[in-house]
Structure formats: C-alpha cells, structure tokens
KOLVOVO-388433 format. One record per atom (N, C-alpha, C, O): y, x, z. Coordinates in pm, whole numbers, plus 50000, padded with zeros to 5 digits. Atoms other than C-alpha are relative to their C-alpha. Layout:
% KOLVOVO-388433
YXZ;...
END
This chain:
% KOLVOVO-388433
501194998349917;418836495443329;499164987249995;499704976149993;500905011549990;415766472743333;500044995050143;499825002750237;499845005649867;416246449443626;498924989650029;498374983349938;500915010549956;413976426843829;500734991650103;501834995050147;499415008749899;414676398744071;498984997550108;497854993450079;500875003049888;413156395744419;500124985250032;501214980350061;499975014549997;412196359344448;499504994650133;498324996450165;500485007049881;412076340144781;499374986749960;499874980049870;500725012350035;409646310944772;500034990250116;500104994050232;500035011049904;409606277344949;498804991249967;498214992649860;501095009250032;406936250244976;500294992649870;501414987949847;499825006250131;406386235544629;500324985250011;500014978850111;499665014150003;407666201144531;499034992649910;498224998949841;500875008050087;405896172744354;500375002449854;501525000649814;499744996750140;405546182543990;499994987849910;499304978049937;500085010050108;406226161243686;499595007149873;499825019149858;500504993950122;404716167243344;501125005249911;500905014249829;498894996250087;408126170843183;500595013650034;501345019249955;499404987449957;408986202343377;499325012149934;498155011849899;500554987050034;408536238043263;499605007150129;500385007550225;500474993049881;406466257643513;499205012249961;498515012249859;500874988450010;404886291943546;499225000750130;499805001450238;500885000249883;401926292143781;499295013450014;498655018149920;500684987449971;400656324343941;499044997650115;499414991750217;501015001449896;397456325144145;499495013950038;498615019249971;500364986249965;397146358844325;498545001950037;498035013150031;501404998749962;393606351244438;499045000949883;497875004049901;500834999150119;392306350244082;500245013749937;501345016649892;499824986050039;391676386243976;499285003049868;498214997749840;500554996050128;391036402043636;499975015349992;499655021850092;500184985750022;391156437543491;501025008450076;502125003850108;499094990349942;392696468043653;500915005649890;500545006249773;498974995250092;395816482543492;500065015150005;500105021050113;499944985450008;395926518643372;501415005349979;501755016150028;498634995550021;399536520943257;500504997349859;499814991549776;499325001650128;401946520942965;500655013449966;501135020550054;499384987550040;403246550042762;500335000349853;500334989949786;499654998250139;404226563942426;499505013349948;499085021950026;500564988150064;403206590842179;501045011149983;502185008649943;499204988050028;404626625942165;499415006349875;498485014349882;500444994950129;404136633541798;500815012349963;501745016250034;499164989250051;405426662741596;501414995149974;502385002150005;498685005450031;408286640441481;500834998250127;502025001550129;499295001749873;409186631741840;500455013550055;501595015150097;499684986949942;409046667941952;501055007549918;501915014249974;499014993450085;411006680941652;501394994050020;502395001250023;498725006649976;413726655141709;500545003550139;501745005950155;499624996449863;413766662442082;500635013950003;501605016250075;499514986250001;414336699442007;501415001149945;502105011049972;498664999850057;417526690841819;501064995050098;502254996350072;499065005149900;419106674942129;500505011250089;499815021350107;499524990149904;421276694342369;499294998050134;498564988250152;500745000349873;420026701142721;500224987150076;499284981650133;499705012249924;421776671042874;499274987949942;498744979750016;500665011450063;420356646542620;498485001250015;497804991050029;501434998449976;416866661242655;499634995250140;498654987950158;500265004349862;417016656343031;500144984950013;499374978450083;499795014549997;418366621142978;498794992549943;498344982650001;501135006950062;415496611542747;498775000350091;498104990250108;501154999049912;412816624342983;500164991150122;499204984750167;499735008849886;414436606143273;499874985449959;499324977350034;500035013950046;414776574343068;498584994949981;498314983150003;501385004350021;411086573642989;499125001250124;498294992450149;501004997149897;409366588243293;500434997250143;499584996050231;499555002849863;411526581543598;499804985250030;500344976949957;500255014249972;410316548943760;501194992750061;501184980450069;498825006249941;413696542643924;501184999949902;501804989549881;498884999150093;416306554943675;499594997449855;500444995749768;500525002450134;414086549643371;498974988850003;499074979650083;500985010850008;411076528543276;498595004450039;497634996950022;501224996249930;408306548743438;498735000749917;497694995949962;501234998250078;405856557043157;498975008150079;499315017450151;501074993249927;402476568143293;498855004349910;497865009649961;501034995750095;400386574542978;500685006449879;501875004449856;499464994050122;400836594642658;498885001649898;497695001149931;500944997650110;399176600442322;500605010949911;501825012049897;499564990250097;399356629242078;498985001149890;497934994749896;500884998950115;397736639541752;499225013150004;499695023150057;500774987850021;394986664541677;500385004949861;499984998949762;499254994650114;396846685241415;500924989349939;501434981050014;498885007850054;399116666641169;499664985249978;498504981349967;500055014150039;399806629941102;501154997949902;501825007549863;498845002650084;402346612740880;501295003750072;502255008050008;498804996549923;404866618441162;499965014850040;500045018450158;499854985549993;404836655941106;500865003849881;501004996049786;499184995650113;407096675940877;499165004649882;499695006749772;500914996250107;404036685940673;498584999750052;498364999250173;501414999949961;400246686140673;499585014050047;500015024049991;500544987349953;398446713240869;498764997350084;498554986250130;501155000949909;395236719941062;500055012050093;500985020150088;500084988949907;394196744241333;499065011049953;498835020750026;500884989550053;391816764441112;500425003449857;501104995649790;499774996350138;392056782940787;499054992249909;497964988449951;500805007650095;390716765140478;498625006349983;498495018349956;501374995550019;386926767640456;499335005550125;498155009050120;500574994349877;386396779640815;499194989550076;499664983850174;500865009749934;383506757040911;499475004750134;498994996550212;500434994949870;382636779841202;501124999950104;500895003250220;498835001349912;386126774641353;500415013350063;500975013550172;499654986949945;386606811941402;501515002150006;502005009850089;498544998150004;390316809141316;500754989250078;501974988350069;499375011349931;390976779041541;501155004850089;500995013950170;498834996549920;394476780941693;500984988449998;501184982049895;498965010349991;397116756341814;501395006449998;502355000650050;498734992950005;399876781441748;501104991349941;502244991849988;499005008850061;401666755841526;500694991350105;501904989450099;499485009649903;402116732341824;500845006550109;501544999650183;499244993249895;403646758842046;501505000149974;502285003050065;498574999750030;406986756141870;500734987750056;501784989050118;499315012249958;407836719841945;499174991250093;499634987250200;500735010649931;405046697442064;499545004150140;499754996750236;500494995949869;403486717142346;501145001450101;500984996850214;498904999449901;406856725342513;500494986250044;500764984150162;499545013249959;407906688942505;498984993150090;499354986850189;501035006249916;404576676842644;500045005750141;499914998350238;499934994049866;404856701642931;501184994450079;501054991850199;498845005549930;408316688743015;499784985350034;500254980650138;500305014049971;407086652742993;499094999050121;499294990350207;500905000049884;404286660443238;500805002550128;500604995650229;499184997249883;406796675343479;500894988150035;501044984750153;499125011549975;409156645643437;499234988250056;499794980050129;500835011049950;406276621943510;499445002950138;498644995150190;500434996949864;405686638843843;498815009450006;498225011150113;501084990349999;403056664243737;498694994949943;497755002649922;501215005950055;400456640043601;500374990449889;501194981549908;499745008950113;400486623443260;498734999349915;498555007549824;501235001050078;397096612143124;500304999649850;501094991449804;499704997950141;397036622842758;498804996449913;497715001749932;500995002850103;395066607342473;500335008149877;501505010149845;499814992650124;394556627642156;499164993749890;498004990249912;500675006850111;393636613141816;500155008049871;501245013149843;499884993650132;392836628741476;500274989749891;499774978549896;499745008450118;394166614041150;499065003649885;498764995249800;500884995650107;391896634540925;499375013250039;499975021350109;500604986749991;389436663140926;500695009149898;501365004149807;499474991050102;390526694440735;499454996549861;498354991249849;500355004150137;390386689840358;498615004549959;497894996949895;501294994950046;387316711840305;498824992850063;497694994050014;501085007449935;385286689740541;499814986049942;498924978749986;500005013850050;385916658040335;499544999249854;499655008949778;500515001550136;384446644140016;501104999249895;500845001649777;498905000150098;387886640039852;500775013049999;501715014749921;499394986749992;388866675739947;501514999550022;502255007949972;498575001849975;392236663540069;500164993650137;499354985350175;499765006449872;393676654540409;500604986149985;500474977850075;499355012850024;395566625240256;499064990949920;498024995249872;500685009450090;394346594140074;498574997150041;497694995849955;501325004249955;391336585940289;498955010849982;499135022250024;501124990850010;388056602140196;499154999450126;499594994450229;500955000649890;385036606140422;499535013950040;499605023349962;500524987449948;383566633640636;498705003449928;497814995049917;501254995450061;380906653940455;498965002250110;499265008450212;501024998949894;377626652240651;499775014250049;499495016350167;500274986349959;377226689940651;501075005650094;500865016250154;498954995449909;380476693240850;500114991450127;501034993250206;499905009149886;379766666241109;500005007750133;500795004650222;500074992749874;378816690941380;501235008750021;501735009850133;498804991849989;381736714141305;501204991550039;502014995650121;498895008949968;384156684741316;499914995450146;500934994250213;500155003949859;382716673541650;500455011350092;501095008850194;499584988649919;383256708541788;501515002249993;502105007750086;498554998750017;386836707641657;500724992750114;501724997850166;499405007549889;387676681041923;499925008250129;500895009150204;500164992549875;386286702542201;500845012750000;501345016850104;499134988450009;388166733042075;501454995950027;502205003350091;498655004949974;391356712342078;500214997850150;501225002250206;499875002549856;390756701042436;500135013250076;501005014750162;499954987149930;390076736642548;501335007149977;501905012950069;498744993350031;393166749942370;501184993650071;502045000750124;498905006849932;395496723642511;499925001850151;500945003350217;500114998149855;394106727142860;500345014350039;500825016750150;499564986349975;394646764642835;501525001050003;502075010350063;498545000749999;398306755442775;500534992150121;501744990550137;499595007849884;398336734743095;500174985249971;500904978350042;499895014150039;397956700942921;498614993750007;497864994849910;501325006449991;394896681743047;499874988549900;500814980849881;500285011150092;393326658142792;499124990050073;498004993050113;500675010849929;392306625442953;499004992849911;497934988649956;500775008650089;390896608142648;500185004749856;501225010449821;499854998150144;390206612342277;499554987349931;498684980149980;500565010450085;389796586342009;499285006749885;499675017649841;500844993950101;387186592741744;500745001849869;500605012249804;499274999350126;389446585341446;501114989849999;500894978250031;498925009550018;392836569841393;499774991749873;499604997249765;500075009650111;392536538841169;498915003449898;499205007149785;501114995850085;389066545141023;499704991049880;498784993849804;500205008350119;389326516940768;501215000349906;501284992349812;498765000050079;392726526340619;500075012549912;500115023749962;499754989050094;393066547640306;501515000949982;502114993349906;498554999049997;396636558840363;500495010949905;499735019849865;499414989450080;399006579640152;500215012650083;500525023250029;499894988649911;399166602540455;498615003850052;497614999050000;501274995749942;396446619240666;499174987950042;499634979550119;500875011349969;393536595040687;498575003749964;498335012249878;501404997650027;389756594540691;499234987550035;499534980850134;500695012949991;387306565840654;498625001350065;497875010650038;501345001849946;384296555640858;499634985249991;500444976750029;500525013449978;382226524240821;499654998950148;499635008950220;500405001949860;381206509241155;498765008250031;498655014350137;501254992749978;377766524641114;500235015150000;499615022350077;499694985850002;379196558741026;500705004550128;500405015150182;499344996649874;381476558441329;498995000250114;498985009350196;501045000649897;378576547841550;499135012549998;498875018550103;500934988950010;376336575541419;500695013450028;500085022450086;499294987649967;379006602741438;500175001350151;500045012350205;499884999949854;379576593141802;498665003350065;498585011650155;501334999049937;375876590841882;499365013749979;498795019450072;500724987850033;374606621941708;500845012850007;500295023850013;499164988050009;377596645241703;501075000750109;501015009650194;498874998649908;380766638241902;499584998650146;499955006950229;500425001949862;379166624642218;499235011950054;499605017350158;500724988249953;376616652842249;500865012650005;500705020750096;499154988149999;379246679042159;500925000050122;501125010450184;499145000949882;381576666642433;499225003450126;499725010550213;500824997049882;378766667942688;499645014850005;499725021050110;500394986050003;377626702442574;501155009250039;500935019950095;498824991849969;381186715642612;500504997950142;501495004150182;499575002749863;381466702242968;501054989350013;501744988550115;498965010350000;383696672942876;499424985950010;499984976449954;500615013249987;381406644242968;500894990250074;500734978050060;499105008849925;384146630743196;501234995749919;502024987749969;498855003950081;386696627642912;499664987049927;498544985249879;500255013350053;387066592442779;500005000149848;500955005149786;500055001250145;385976585942422;500304985649962;499644976350007;499555013250045;387746556742255;499634998349853;499895007149771;500385002750139;386386541141936;500984990349935;501854984650001;499225009050084;387976520741655;501425004949981;501715010649876;498634994850013;391676528941717;500654994649874;501325002049801;499485006450120;392656504241446;500394985750038;500564982950157;499395013049974;393796467941415;499084989950068;497874991750075;500755010349929;392756437041605;499054992249909;498054986749956;500755009050088;391356419741296;498515002949996;497714993649999;501404996350016;388066439141268;499385005750127;498275011050123;500494993449879;387646450241628;498734993750055;497925000750117;501225006349948;384946424741714;498775005649930;497785008949994;501144994550075;382656436941436;499745014550041;498595018350062;500174985949964;383266473541523;499395001150140;498545009650164;500574999849864;382516466241890;498524996449997;497725002750066;501405004150006;379276448441803;499115011349949;498025013550002;500814989350059;378046477541591;499875011950095;498785017350114;500034988049916;378996505541831;499514996950141;498605003450190;500405003249863;378706489342173;498624993650005;497954994050109;501325006150005;375576470942062;498875009949986;497705006249996;500994989350010;373776504042016;500015007750132;500995014750160;499974993849867;372776517042363;500265015049996;500955020350084;499814985650006;372686553542254;501435003949964;501955013750016;498594997550031;376146552242098;500904995350113;501865002050151;499155006249899;377576529642366;500145008750125;501175008350192;499924992149877;376776553942645;501085010849993;501535015950096;498924990250016;379356577942500;501374993449989;502395000250003;498745007050027;382026551442436;500544993850127;499974984450181;499345005549880;384336545142730;500714987049968;500734977850050;499225011950031;386426519542548;500374999249854;499895006949771;499585002750137;388076506542236;501514999249993;502144992150072;498575001050025;391606512142109;500274990749883;499424988949796;499625008750111;393436488241881;501495001149974;502275005050062;498604999650045;396726486241685;500464985849965;499694976349979;499475013550023;398956457241581;500444997549855;501134987749831;499355000250131;399686462741209;499584988549908;500284978449903;500345010550096;397826441840950;499914986250064;500064976049997;500125012749931;397366415141213;501354994250042;501394984650120;498685005649965;401126409241239;500794995949878;501254984549870;499105002450112;402986411540909;499484988649912;498664990649823;500385011650079;402586376640769;498704993650042;498264983949979;501295005349957;399366370140959;500044996750148;500945000950221;500205002449858;398206356741293;499685013450066;498805020650017;500304987249935;398256386541534;498575001050055;498135012050088;501395000049959;394706376341640;499795006350138;498855014050159;500164995149862;395216384142008;498664996050058;498115003150142;501255004949943;392086363842078;498845009649975;497855009350048;501084990450024;389946391641927;499915010150113;498815015050143;500034991349881;390936413742221;499194993150109;498344999450173;500735007549899;389656386442452;498524998649969;497684998550059;501415001250037;386436382742255;499235012850027;498105012350075;500674987449970;385596419542283;499895001850151;498865006250202;500034998849854;386526419142653;498914991350061;498224995550154;501025009149946;384256389242716;498595004949968;497685003650051;501334995650041;381336404242523;499595013250064;498415015650090;500294986649948;381626439542665;500945003050117;501795011850105;499044998649889;383396436843004;500025013750064;500955017050137;500024986549943;382366472243099;500795010049917;500975021549960;499234991150085;384416487142813;501494997650019;501944986250024;498555000949981;388106494642861;500664997849865;500345004649767;499265002850123;390436480242597;501455004250020;502055001750124;498614995749990;393836495142524;500625000249861;500025004849764;499244998150123;396446492142255;500435014649997;501025019750092;499764985750009;396806527642130;501125003849904;501545015349900;498884996950089;399536524741866;500694987349955;500034977549918;499195011050050;402366501041772;501365005449963;501945013450036;498634996650038;405606505441584;500494989549902;499684983149834;499405009050099;407986484041378;500305008349877;501055018149883;499874992450124;407836496041020;501234995749920;501954986649960;498885003550088;410416494940739;501345003450060;502214994750070;498794996149927;413146514740912;501284997749920;501355000349800;498665002150054;416766505340849;500975002650113;501004995050211;499094996449891;419456522041060;500944988650039;501314987450155;499115011249970;421656491241032;499314989450086;499984980750142;500765009849923;418876471441205;499425005850129;498505000150187;500604993249887;418236495341491;500104991850129;499304993750221;499865008549881;419456469641746;499484985849976;499884976450045;500565013250029;417506440641597;499174995050119;498195001350159;500615005149878;416486419341894;498544996149979;497724997250070;501375004450028;413326406441724;499005011450018;497835008950049;500914988849978;411846441441745;499535000450145;498355002550172;500375000349860;411946439542124;499094988350032;498124989750107;500835011849974;410516404442125;498585001949948;497634996950007;501354997350050;407616416341914;499215008050103;498035005250126;500664992549894;406806441642185;499634991050117;498494991350164;500285008549885;407106416342464;498864990449974;497984988750059;501065009550036;404926390842286;498645006849998;497675001750053;501274992950013;402236416342207;499485004750135;498305002950166;500474994749871;402106432342550;499474988850087;498414990250148;500465011149916;401836398942729;498654994849952;497734993250033;501265005350051;399086385742501;498865010050013;497745006250047;501074990049989;397136418442498;499525001450144;498325001850169;500404999249860;397196421242877;499254987650043;498244988550114;500675012449960;396256384742919;498624998449938;497804990549985;501325000550063;393296390242687;499095011550045;498005013349989;500904990349940;391916419042890;500325014649976;499585023250023;499634986050018;393686450842777;500445006150133;501084999550215;499664993049875;394106476443054;501155009749986;501685014550086;498924990450023;396736498642892;500644996949866;500074989949782;499235002550123;399346498542616;500825012449970;501705016150047;499344987450036;400526530142436;500764998249869;500164996149764;499145001150117;403446528042196;499855012449912;499275022449956;500054988750091;403766551341894;501185009350031;501445011550150;499004989649975;406656576441856;501014996150108;501634985550100;499025002549896;408816578542168;501435002249952;502374996150004;498674996350047;411736593141975;499915003349852;499035010849809;499864996450141;412706594541607;501485002149970;502344998650051;498604997550034;415876604841425;500634988149929;500044977349923;499245011050061;418456583841240;499414995449867;499874985549810;500705004250123;416156582040934;498694992850032;498034987449943;501315005549964;413166569341132;498905010249979;497755006449955;500964989250021;411436603041097;500265011350099;500805008950207;500504995650131;410816631041030;498594994849971;497784992550060;501285005150047;407856619040822;499795005849860;500625003749773;500154992550124;406406639340537;499554991649880;499424996949770;500345008750114;405386609140325;500944988049990;500654978349920;499015010650011;408446587040373;499654987150070;500224976750038;500415012049926;406756562540612;500904998450124;500424999450237;499025000349891;409906558240822;499884987250082;499664976450028;500225011149907;409706535741129;501055000050111;501805009550129;499165001149881;411606523541432;499265006250119;498035007150119;500564996149870;411046537741780;500894994050108;502024990150079;499175005849893;412296525242119;501315007450023;502305001450062;498774992049989;414826553742128;500135008449873;499165014449827;499714991550115;416446570841831;501065010350039;501945007650120;498954989849986;418446602941825;500795000549871;500225002649764;499134997950116;421386603541590;500325014949999;501215019550071;499844985449999;421146640541509;501345004449943;501715016149955;498674996750050;424536638941338;501005000950114;501925009150111;499085000349887;426286631041666;499405005550128;500115008850223;500684995449879;423666642141918;499784989150103;499324991950214;500125011149906;423646607642080;498624993749996;497944994049894;501235007849991;420636587642198;500344985249988;501324980550046;499795014350021;420376551242089;498794992550054;497674994150005;501075007849938;418326527942307;499944986349933;500954979349923;500165012550075;416926497942121;499434989150088;498964992050199;500605010749920;415766463742244;498545002650036;498074998350141;501424997249971;412166476042223;499865007950130;498965005350210;500044992149878;412876501542496;500134991250123;499374992650219;499765008549883;414206475042732;498874990150023;498514987250137;501125009349984;411396450642663;498785007150058;498165002050151;501144992649946;408696476942722;500215003050148;499265002650226;499714996449862;410436486543045;499704989250101;499424992350217;500345010749906;409836452443199;498545000550041;498174994850144;501414998349964;406136461143198;499775013750064;499195014550171;500334986549954;406046498943242;500615003450134;500055011350210;499354996649873;408456499843533;499424992350118;499334997650228;500385008549887;407096471243742;498504997650012;498034993750119;501465000449991;403366470543656;499545014450010;499675022049914;500324986049977;402056502843803;498495002549991;497714993450016;501434996950008;398716520643751;499284996350129;499774998950239;500765004849886;396076505943978;500234985450030;499494979550108;499765014349980;397566471043967;498844992149941;498064997249861;501045008850051;395256441843899;500634987249948;501474981150014;499465012450055;396006412843671;499494988250080;498334987750120;500365012149927;396046379343848;500264988049909;500854989249802;499845012150080;396016343743723;501474996849976;502264996950070;498635004050034;399226333643540;499934991249878;499254994449780;500005009350113;399866304343310;501314992549997;501914989650100;498825008250019;402796285443166;499574985949962;498584984049892;500335013950032;402806247643142;500494996049861;500154985249812;499505002850134;404576249442805;499945012849917;500065023849972;500134988450086;404206272542507;501345006949974;501385017349909;498704993650021;407956280142511;500235011850095;501215019050078;499914988549911;407416305442792;498695007749997;497605001949997;501164991349990;405056335142797;500065007050136;501145010150185;499994993749867;403956351043125;498725007950023;497655004249975;501154992649947;401666377143276;500375004850139;501555006850168;499714996349862;401336387643639;498985010050052;497785008950024;500864989549945;399946418043822;500335002450146;501495001950187;499834996549859;399406426344188;499885015150013;498805020849991;500004985549985;400386462544252;499315004250128;499124996350220;500724994949883;398586484544501;500854999650127;500314999350237;499155000849881;401616483444733;500214985750047;500984983450140;499905014049961;401256445544756;501054992149926;501154980049944;498985006950077;404126437444521;499374992349884;498574997749808;500455008350111;403416408844284;501105000249894;502234995949921;499034999150108;405176414843950;499604990549889;498524991749831;500275009950105;405386385943704;501065001349892;502255000049919;499094998850113;406926391043360;500004986849924;498964981849884;499845012750072;408296359643193;500885002649879;501895009649889;499254997950123;409546358842836;500324986749934;499464977949924;499545012150070;411546332042654;500395003849858;501475009549837;499674996550138;411406336342274;500774989249925;500974990249804;499345011350066;413276303842205;501515001949994;502065011550048;498554999450020;416906296942112;500804993650112;502024993150104;499295006749890;417756278842439;499555005650134;498425010350149;500364996249864;417846287842806;499034989750056;499074978050019;501025008849944;414976273343008;500025000950151;499925011950207;500205001049856;414916261943370;498524997450025;497914989349955;501435002249975;411436263843518;499685001950148;500425008150223;500554997749867;409426262443837;499175012849997;498355014749907;500834988249986;407986295543946;499144998350123;499634998650236;500955002549893;404886289644154;499155012550026;498655018749932;500984990249955;402906315444351;499134992750101;499564990050213;500835008649917;399986296444494;500684986550015;501044980149916;499395013149975;401446265444658;501515000850021;502164990450031;498564998449977;404956279644709;500735001949868;500165006749770;499284999250127;407676278444448;501495002050021;502005001150132;498564999850006;411276283244353;500404995749859;499554994849770;499505003250134;413446273244058;500615012649941;501275020250012;499474988350069;414356299743802;500544995949864;500164985549810;499465002250134;416306301643479;499865012849919;500115023749970;500084988650090;415686324443184;500834997049877;500644986649814;499155002550118;418286327742906;499184999649871;498015003449869;500644999850132;417446322842540;499705014449959;500495023449985;500404986950051;415606352342383;500155010750107;500845020850087;499884990749887;415226369942716;498645003050059;497664996150033;501204996449924;412646387142929;500455003550140;501505009750158;499624997349861;412686389443308;498735003150080;497634998850045;501104996749908;410506403443587;500354994550138;501424997350193;499835005749866;410106384443913;499065007050094;497865007950067;500804992949901;408906403644218;499854991550125;500794984850168;500245007449877;407346388144524;499035007850086;498685003450196;
END
C-alpha cells in the first residue's frame, strides 16, 4: 500500500547552509489540480477480460479506490484503434465520407464494458479524454492508417464530425466524454496509426473545422486539447495555435508526452513552464507516458518508478494541472500491440498464471494520485539542495500533501518546513514519501 506520514511541526530552528531542507509556503498559490489517471486502451481492456472475476475486482480497486488503492480520477481512451490494439480498425466502412455506417460496435466487446466498470469503481464519475491516432485510410493522402500521412482537405469536415459522432456514441453507452485531443503525436510518422499536422495545419483544422463542428453538435463545453505530443516542440505549437485568437477560443489546453525529450536528452521540463507563463489561461496536462522497450525480466526495475516520480514532480512544478499515464494494464509481453511496440505499464497481468504484477511505477504514481486530490492547489515548495525533489498541494479539505523524492544512492536527513514551523525527516535512498500536515 502507498503510505503517507502525518507530520507534527514545531517552531523552526536556526538554519545552516550545510543542511538539507524542504521549504513549503502554503500562502503562495499556483495552479489548481485536476487529477491523475491512466488510459483504458484496447490492449488494457483485452488483457482485463482475460482475468478472473477476483483479479478484475482487485485491479479496479487498486487503481480507483482512494483508500485501498491509489485513487485515479482521470482516464483516457482512443478514438478507434492505436498501436495498443490487436489490429487496425475504424468506426466506418471504407470510403464512407458521410459517416452513414458509423458504429462503435467493435468497442462493445472489451473496451466499453471495462470503462463502465472503471467509472463505477471511481464512484460514478471518471472524466474521460479521447484521442485519435489516425483518420480512416480513405481520408488521408497516403491512403493508409499507418506510417503518418496527412488529412486530405476534402475530408476535413467529415473528420471533424467523426469526433462528434464518437462522443454521441460513447455517451449513448453511458460514458461521458470530458475532453478530446485533436491528434495524438501530430509530428510523428509512426509504424502504427499516425497522422501528421504542421502547427499551421492543426491551428486551421481546429479553427475552421473541429471547433465549429463541436459547437454545432452541442459540445461547446467539451474540452479540446491541442498538440498531445512531446515537450520539445510544445512552445512553438502553443505560439502558433494560442497566438491565433480564432483558433485559441476553441482550445482549452495543451497536452504533452515525455518520449523524445527523455531517451538520451534533457526532458525539457522548462518548456512546460514557458507555455504556462506565456498562456496562463490554458490548462496543461501530460496526456501520455510509458517506459518503452519491454523486458519481462525488468518488470520490477526501480528506475522506471523514479522516472515517473521525477516527471510528475517537475511537470506539476512547471504548471501542469493533470497527469495521465498510458496503458493501465498490459500482459506479460507488454501488449497486446499489433506492431510489436511492446511497453511497460504500472500493472501487468501474467495471463499464463492469472496473477497481477504491481511495478515500482504503480507505487510512485500512487504517492501523487492518492494524496493530491482534484481541486487541490499547488503551493510554494522548494528544496535547498538538488538531491531532493519536492512538490506540495493544499487539498480542499485543508490537508497539505507534500511529496518528497530522493533519487540518490544515500539516505538523506532533512528539515521539513511549513512556513516558520519545522520538523526533521529522513528519506531512504531511492525513495519517495508523502508528508501530510
């Protein structure tokens, strides 16, 4: 179980520069917190369906129960197929630009039933984001759902209506859609479902097609998220889209991922802060993260959890309001995945034995999702040394939750200050802890 410590404080002592300290200032307020969650993909739902009833109930409790689990409060799913599906598919027949054959019948086998159970496990409310990986093949210039390609201009309006048909179909199933992103990873030509937009193309599709289509369908209150790609290029994409008043009025916020900005490169967390500073009225949220290069022998690799902890702390401290992980559950191969792009997830199901395997990533995420609750507000938090990372949020019930992470090889004693009061605390090597006050 993810644990926290209730910390009694005393008047602070005279500080010396040699000490490690974490300083929290509850009177300094920043962005509101929306929540943390994970994606229910086809792969997650197909794997879930292979579990027996007891393990299914266990998984839902582990993710959504705020006392016995880690209290997820957000979710994401795909608009038709992604790489984490057993095969490519759409909701219309090939060539149906009028969407007369639109149907989500495919999703009724695995994905829709699991989402309904997740909503129930979360207490009846689970804000759901939906993202497309590609338009149907006939709507694209490469005539294929895979390998990138761009939307043909003559299908722009039909593709915009496709989002609204998806929302209507899912809501008819009892699954409210809180938010959509315009396109998953619009600068990545992938071997799986993918589609490319330049910044100007994304801006214009939003301005002339998707935004008006959402309003015309009665979905003006649904949040439209742009970019939905890595931190590296998010500043430019924000300038192009948010800098255009007509496009910006439809864009609620910007999603970002952690991929190219991590493997061998600076994660560029500061770009999140730059967009937040330039466009403080736009909500920023990490919308996808996973550790790639799956290897079953490495499923308990501690560094995977530390990567989550590091990213969540830096993203929140730079102005992100939410953080949504990728697949909530995968099998012992890191799939299913129809193009061999196998990955880690916080929980894996060994379908050979029927057992659930909880990884370090699950426990690290839980230190945020369980104790930082929707409606909380980030407050001032800083470490006096770079060997400790920290973020702090004031929950609506008055609880102050401060997450401290030690990525070093040694235990660290430190002062924990809240305003002028303090206590002494210790964090083991390669550990994460939550202090409540």
